[in-house]
C-alpha positions in Angstrom: -2.6 -7.8 17.5 -1.1 -5.0 15.3 -0.5 -7.5 12.4 -4.1 -8.8 12.6 -5.5 -5.3 12.5 -3.2 -4.4 9.6 -4.2 -7.5 7.7 -7.8 -6.5 8.1 -7.1 -3.2 6.4 -5.7 -4.9 3.3 -8.0 -5.5 0.3 -9.1 -9.2 0.2 -6.9 -10.0 -2.9 -3.7 -8.9 -1.2 -4.7 -10.3 2.2 -5.4 -13.8 0.8 -2.1 -14.0 -1.0 -0.1 -12.7 2.0 -1.8 -15.0 4.5 -1.3 -18.1 2.2 2.4 -17.3 1.7 3.5 -15.9 5.1 1.2 -17.6 7.5 0.3 -20.9 5.7 3.8 -21.2 4.1 2.4 -22.2 0.7 4.6 -21.7 -2.4 3.6 -19.5 -5.3 2.3 -22.4 -7.4 0.1 -23.6 -4.6 -1.2 -20.1 -3.9 -2.0 -19.8 -7.6 -4.0 -23.0 -7.5 -5.9 -22.0 -4.4 -6.7 -18.6 -5.7 -7.0 -19.6 -9.4 -4.6 -17.0 -10.5 -1.3 -17.0 -12.5 2.0 -17.2 -10.6 3.0 -13.7 -11.7 -0.2 -12.3 -10.2 0.5 -14.2 -7.0 4.0 -12.5 -6.8 2.5 -9.1 -7.5 -0.2 -9.4 -4.9 2.2 -10.6 -2.2 4.6 -7.8 -3.0 1.9 -5.2 -3.0 0.3 -6.7 0.1 3.5 -6.7 2.0 4.3 -3.2 1.0 0.8 -2.0 2.2 1.3 -3.9 5.5 4.7 -2.2 6.0 3.1 1.2 5.4 0.2 0.5 7.8 2.4 -1.0 10.6 5.1 1.6 10.0 2.6 4.4 10.7 1.6 3.1 14.2 3.9 5.3 16.2 2.8 8.5 17.7 4.2 11.8 16.3 7.0 13.3 18.4 5.8 15.6 21.2 6.5 19.3 20.6 7.8 21.3 23.5 5.2 23.7 24.8 5.9 27.4 24.2 3.5 28.3 27.0 5.1 29.1 30.4 
């Protein structure tokens, strides 16, 4: 569920490229054809989308609890 929620937070351009590559297993040329963009743009969108996903998913942990100073 975390991945689905993280994907929903990505801009559409990044989400489409990442989903086509990582979930649909299309190669860069196929993704370029589907999205009507150059292969270099495909690579850029996948890299930026994956980076954004890592940032989103990596921030899912709760901050450490501080010990209370109250008696």
